[in-house]
C-alpha positions in Angstrom: -45.2 -46.0 21.2 -46.3 -42.6 22.6 -46.8 -44.1 26.0 -43.3 -45.5 26.0 -41.8 -42.1 25.1 -43.8 -40.4 27.8 -42.6 -42.9 30.4 -39.0 -42.5 29.4 -39.3 -38.7 29.6 -41.0 -39.0 33.1 -38.2 -41.2 34.3 -35.6 -38.7 33.0 -37.3 -35.9 34.8 -37.5 -37.8 38.0 -33.7 -38.5 37.8 -33.0 -34.9 37.0 -35.2 -33.5 39.8 -33.8 -35.8 42.6 -30.1 -35.8 41.6 -27.6 -34.0 43.9 -26.3 -31.7 41.3 -23.7 -30.1 43.7 -22.2 -33.6 44.2 -22.3 -34.4 40.5 -20.6 -31.2 39.5 -17.9 -31.7 42.2 -16.8 -35.0 40.6 -13.8 -35.4 38.2 -14.7 -35.0 34.5 -15.0 -38.7 33.7 -17.3 -39.4 36.7 -19.3 -36.2 36.1 -19.9 -37.2 32.5 -21.0 -40.7 33.5 -23.4 -39.4 36.1 -24.9 -37.0 33.6 -25.2 -39.7 31.0 -27.0 -41.9 33.5 -29.4 -39.1 34.5 -30.3 -38.5 30.8 -30.6 -42.2 29.7 -30.9 -44.4 32.8 -28.4 -46.8 31.1 -26.2 -47.9 34.1 -24.1 -50.3 31.9 -22.9 -47.6 29.5 -22.5 -45.0 32.3 -20.3 -47.4 34.3 -18.1 -47.9 31.2 -17.8 -44.1 30.8 -16.7 -43.9 34.4 -14.3 -46.8 34.1 -16.0 -48.7 36.9 -17.9 -51.9 37.3 -21.7 -51.6 37.3 -21.7 -52.2 41.1 -19.1 -49.5 41.7 -21.1 -47.1 39.5 -24.3 -48.0 41.3 -22.7 -47.0 44.6 -21.7 -43.6 43.0 -25.2 -43.2 41.7 -26.6 -43.7 45.2 -24.1 -41.1 46.6 -25.3 -38.7 43.9 -28.9 -39.4 45.0 -30.0 -40.3 41.5 -33.0 -42.6 41.7 -33.1 -45.9 39.8 -36.3 -45.6 37.8 -37.5 -48.5 35.8 
């Protein structure tokens, strides 16, 4: 259990560190919230719903925001 929590925290830190925060902050509130949710959780499905986009559309936004997909 401890290893899983450590891995989740490391993934979160990686997403935080590599994200383009200037791009994220420049987005409309709904998209900004979705990108921040993704950075914190890595849950692309819920983040895409927050953004009102399909998963594929949100993934394109994630790439533009330079948030790595960490598994």
